[in-house]
C-alpha positions as CSV (number, residue, x, y, z in Angstrom):
1,M,0.3,-0.1,0.2
2,Q,1.0,3.6,-0.9
3,T,1.6,5.7,2.1
4,H,0.2,9.3,1.7
5,T,1.6,12.0,4.3
6,I,-0.4,14.6,5.7
7,R,0.7,17.6,7.6
8,L,-2.1,18.9,9.6
9,L,-1.9,22.2,11.3
10,L,-3.5,22.8,14.7
11,D,-5.2,25.6,15.7
12,W,-3.9,25.5,19.4
13,T,-1.2,23.6,21.4
14,L,-2.4,20.3,22.1
15,D,-5.8,20.4,24.5
16,A,-8.6,18.0,24.8
17,K,-10.1,17.5,20.9
18,H,-6.7,17.3,19.2
19,A,-6.5,13.6,21.1
20,V,-8.8,12.5,18.6
21,F,-5.1,12.7,16.4
22,T,-3.0,11.8,19.2
23,E,-5.2,8.2,19.5
24,A,-5.9,7.7,16.3
25,Q,-2.1,7.7,15.2
26,A,-1.5,5.3,18.3
27,Q,-4.0,3.1,17.9
28,G,-2.1,2.8,13.7
29,Y,-5.3,3.8,12.5
30,Y,-4.0,6.4,9.7
31,R,-1.0,4.0,9.4
32,E,-3.7,1.1,8.2
33,A,-5.5,4.2,5.6
34,G,-1.9,4.3,4.0
35,I,-1.5,7.9,5.9
36,S,1.5,9.4,7.5
37,L,0.6,11.9,9.8
38,E,2.4,14.9,10.9
39,I,1.0,17.0,13.7
40,M,2.5,20.8,13.0
41,E,1.9,23.0,16.1
42,P,-0.2,26.5,15.5
43,A,0.5,29.5,14.0
44,Q,0.5,32.4,15.9
45,K,-2.5,33.8,13.8
46,S,-5.3,31.7,12.4
47,S,-5.1,34.2,9.3
48,M,-1.6,33.1,9.1
49,A,-2.1,29.3,9.4
50,L,-4.6,29.5,5.9
51,E,-1.5,31.5,4.1
52,L,0.7,28.6,4.8
53,L,-1.8,26.1,4.1
54,H,-2.3,28.4,0.8
55,Q,1.8,28.1,0.2
56,G,1.9,24.5,0.6
57,E,3.5,24.8,4.0
58,A,0.8,22.3,5.3
59,D,-2.3,20.2,4.2
60,L,-4.9,20.7,6.2
61,V,-5.3,23.3,8.5
62,I,-8.1,23.5,11.5
63,N,-9.3,27.0,11.1
64,Y,-12.5,29.2,11.8
65,P,-15.0,29.0,8.9
66,H,-15.1,32.7,8.7
67,N,-11.7,33.1,7.7
68,I,-12.3,31.0,4.7
69,M,-14.8,32.9,3.4
70,L,-13.0,36.4,4.2
71,M,-9.6,35.4,3.3
72,Q,-10.3,33.9,-0.4
73,D,-8.7,36.9,-1.9
74,R,-5.3,36.1,0.0
75,V,-5.7,32.4,-0.6
76,P,-7.5,32.0,-3.4
77,G,-9.4,28.6,-3.8
78,T,-9.3,27.4,0.1
79,V,-12.4,25.1,0.9
80,S,-13.6,23.1,4.3
81,I,-13.8,19.8,3.9
82,A,-15.5,19.2,6.9
83,S,-15.9,20.5,10.5
84,L,-14.2,19.6,13.8
85,V,-16.3,21.3,16.0
86,P,-19.8,21.9,13.9
87,S,-21.8,23.9,17.0
88,N,-20.7,27.1,18.3
89,P,-19.3,27.4,21.9
90,E,-19.0,30.8,22.4
91,G,-20.8,33.2,25.1
92,L,-20.3,35.3,27.8
93,L,-17.8,33.9,31.0
94,S,-18.6,35.5,33.9
95,L,-17.3,34.9,38.0
96,K,-20.8,33.6,39.4
97,D,-20.1,35.7,42.6
98,K,-21.0,38.7,40.1
99,G,-24.2,37.3,39.6
100,I,-24.7,37.6,36.2
101,T,-27.1,34.8,35.4
102,S,-28.7,36.6,32.8
103,V,-29.1,39.2,29.9
104,M,-30.9,41.4,32.1
105,D,-28.2,41.6,34.0
106,I,-25.1,42.6,32.0
107,P,-26.2,46.3,31.5
108,G,-23.9,48.7,33.4
109,K,-21.1,45.9,33.1
110,R,-17.6,45.8,31.7
111,I,-17.4,43.2,28.8
112,G,-14.0,41.8,27.6
113,V,-13.8,40.9,23.9
114,G,-11.5,39.7,21.2
115,P,-9.5,42.1,18.7
116,S,-11.5,40.2,15.9
117,P,-14.3,41.8,13.6
118,V,-15.9,38.8,13.9
119,S,-15.9,38.3,17.8
120,Q,-17.1,41.8,17.9
121,A,-19.8,41.4,15.3
122,Q,-21.5,38.4,17.3
123,L,-21.6,40.3,20.5
124,E,-23.1,43.4,18.4
125,V,-25.8,41.1,17.6
126,F,-26.2,39.3,20.8
127,L,-26.7,42.2,22.6
128,A,-28.9,43.7,20.2
129,H,-31.1,40.8,20.0
130,N,-31.6,40.4,23.4
131,G,-32.6,44.4,23.8
132,V,-29.2,45.4,25.4
133,P,-27.8,49.2,23.7
134,R,-24.4,49.2,22.9
135,D,-23.9,52.0,25.2
136,A,-25.6,50.4,27.9
137,V,-22.0,48.3,28.5
138,T,-18.4,48.9,28.4
139,W,-16.4,47.0,25.9
140,K,-12.5,46.5,26.2
141,I,-10.5,45.3,23.5
142,V,-8.6,41.9,25.3
143,G,-5.6,39.2,24.0
144,F,-4.9,36.0,25.7
145,E,-5.0,38.1,29.0
146,G,-9.1,38.1,29.0
147,E,-9.0,35.7,31.7
148,K,-6.3,37.4,33.7
149,L,-8.4,40.5,33.6
150,L,-11.7,38.3,34.6
151,L,-10.0,37.0,37.8
152,A,-8.6,40.1,39.0
153,D,-12.1,42.0,38.7
154,E,-11.0,44.5,35.6
155,I,-13.9,42.8,33.5
156,D,-17.3,41.6,34.7
157,L,-17.8,39.2,31.7
158,L,-15.2,37.9,29.1
159,D,-16.3,36.5,25.4
160,A,-15.2,33.3,25.4
161,V,-15.7,29.4,24.7
162,S,-17.9,27.1,26.8
163,Y,-14.8,25.0,27.4
164,A,-13.1,27.7,29.1
165,I,-15.8,26.7,32.0
166,P,-13.5,23.9,33.5
167,R,-10.1,26.0,33.2
168,T,-11.9,28.4,35.1
169,I,-13.2,26.2,37.8
170,R,-10.0,24.8,38.3
171,K,-8.6,28.4,39.5
172,G,-10.9,28.0,42.2
173,K,-13.7,30.0,40.7
174,D,-16.9,28.9,40.4
175,V,-19.0,30.7,37.3
176,N,-21.7,31.3,35.1
177,F,-21.9,31.6,31.3
178,I,-24.3,32.7,29.0
179,S,-24.5,31.1,25.1
180,Y,-24.8,32.9,22.3
181,T,-26.4,30.9,20.6
182,Q,-29.3,29.9,23.1
183,H,-29.7,33.7,23.2
184,G,-30.6,34.5,19.8
185,L,-27.0,34.1,17.7
186,P,-27.8,31.3,14.7
187,E,-25.3,28.0,15.0
188,S,-22.9,27.6,12.9
189,P,-19.5,25.5,12.8
190,F,-16.7,26.8,14.9
191,L,-13.6,24.5,14.0
192,V,-13.3,23.3,10.2
193,F,-10.7,21.4,8.3
194,A,-9.3,23.9,5.6
195,A,-7.5,22.8,2.7
196,R,-6.6,24.0,-0.8
197,K,-9.2,22.5,-3.5
198,A,-6.3,21.6,-5.7
199,W,-5.3,19.2,-3.0
200,V,-8.8,17.7,-2.3
201,E,-9.4,17.1,-6.3
202,E,-6.1,15.2,-6.4
203,H,-6.2,13.2,-2.8
204,H,-9.9,12.9,-2.3
205,E,-10.0,9.1,-1.3
206,T,-6.8,9.9,1.2
207,A,-8.9,13.0,2.3
208,V,-11.8,10.9,3.3
209,K,-9.9,7.6,4.7
210,F,-7.9,11.1,7.4
211,L,-11.7,11.6,8.2
212,K,-12.8,7.9,9.0
213,A,-9.2,6.9,10.8
214,T,-10.4,10.2,12.9
215,A,-13.4,9.2,13.8
216,E,-12.2,6.1,14.7
217,G,-9.8,7.8,17.1
218,Y,-12.6,9.8,18.3
219,R,-14.8,6.6,19.3
220,K,-12.0,5.6,21.4
221,V,-10.9,8.8,22.8
222,C,-14.8,8.6,23.8
223,S,-13.7,5.5,26.0
224,W,-11.2,7.3,27.6
225,T,-10.6,6.9,31.6
226,L,-9.1,9.3,33.7
227,A,-5.9,7.5,33.7
228,D,-5.7,7.7,30.1
229,W,-6.4,11.3,30.0
230,E,-3.4,11.8,32.7
231,R,-1.3,9.9,29.9
232,Y,-2.3,12.2,27.2
233,T,-1.3,15.2,29.1
234,G,1.4,13.7,30.7
235,E,4.1,15.0,28.3
236,I,1.7,18.6,27.4
237,P,3.4,21.9,29.3
238,G,0.4,23.2,31.3
239,R,-2.1,20.9,30.7
240,N,-3.6,18.3,33.3
241,G,-6.0,15.0,33.0
242,P,-8.6,15.7,34.9
243,E,-9.2,19.7,33.7
244,E,-8.4,17.7,29.9
245,Q,-11.2,15.3,30.5
246,E,-13.7,18.1,32.3
247,V,-12.7,20.0,28.3
248,W,-13.4,16.7,26.3
249,E,-16.7,16.2,27.8
250,L,-17.8,19.7,26.9
251,T,-16.6,19.7,23.9
252,K,-17.9,16.3,22.4
253,A,-21.2,17.8,23.2
254,L,-20.2,19.9,20.7
255,M,-18.9,17.4,18.2
256,E,-21.9,15.5,18.5
257,R,-24.6,17.9,18.1
258,T,-24.7,17.0,14.4
259,K,-23.3,14.0,12.6
260,L,-19.6,13.9,13.0
261,F,-17.7,16.2,10.9
262,H,-20.6,17.4,9.4
263,Q,-21.0,20.9,8.2
264,D,-24.6,22.0,7.9
265,I,-24.2,24.4,4.9
266,G,-27.4,26.4,6.1
267,E,-26.0,27.6,9.0
268,V,-22.4,28.3,7.1
269,E,-24.8,31.0,4.9
270,G,-26.2,32.4,7.7
271,L,-22.9,33.2,9.3
272,A,-22.2,34.4,5.5
273,A,-25.3,36.6,6.2
274,L,-24.3,38.0,9.4
275,L,-21.0,39.0,8.5
276,R,-22.7,40.2,5.3
277,D,-24.6,42.3,7.6
278,K,-22.1,43.6,9.6
279,G,-20.2,44.7,7.0
280,I,-17.1,42.6,7.5
281,L,-17.9,40.2,4.6
282,T,-18.2,42.3,1.3
283,H,-17.7,40.0,-1.6
284,E,-20.0,37.3,-3.1
285,V,-18.9,33.7,-1.5
286,D,-21.0,30.8,-2.7
287,C,-20.8,28.6,0.5
288,R,-21.7,25.4,-1.1
289,A,-18.8,25.1,-3.3
290,L,-16.1,26.4,-0.2
291,F,-17.5,23.9,2.4
292,L,-17.8,20.4,1.4
293,N,-18.6,17.6,3.1
294,L,-16.5,14.7,2.2
295,M,-17.6,11.9,4.7
296,S,-21.3,12.0,3.4
């Protein structure tokens, strides 16, 4: 059997969701499919990752669907072959002692949100849908220091993902979380597998085998015990078994909302409509041509 190398560029340093790749690799599922998987450390920025993909430095990149839409002029021919996390996990995280349990508690509060126009657009839509005027809250643009600012009481709420909950709790703070999609924001894929269209056309069978082998890894990780998580995190700086196990349970719920690795094209089109409405997406995109479902 001929072996094909796939260079997979991650979205983040190794965490719970990436266990599906390392486990599929450890169990020999990729090898049995004729694939040699090379797992690459993430780029400094998600947009940079797609540029590396376009330059041929990687074959598959875990990235955000909005980047694929917005960057077509810079990385033409970039498509998504499947979703990794098909459900939007974003919302507003707050410390429980702040007593922010509903949208009605948000006016007058300080909100930390990332520099991405998409993150800010989501927050704007969420606030508008729930009747919270833009000037009723104080915005603070934050980066990776967002959680530190929340813990230091320099902001009241942080635009974050649901699987940040156990990470904050393990720092000794109980939290509340208000989900965007449960409060009016349209559902959409969160993380997808990006590839060059030419590569997909040339290696279609290999790409399908990669997804099927990864699905086997997923099913194996679903049966992991705490001992397995401790083994996985043992060589990953800053990670620990109990925390990643909790993060996995939240991530798995997002992955299981649809058929594994499926991306709902209607939801992708809804995301595109939101971006157009906010003036972020200024060119036409054919979502059905850009977002494929190779597992179907």
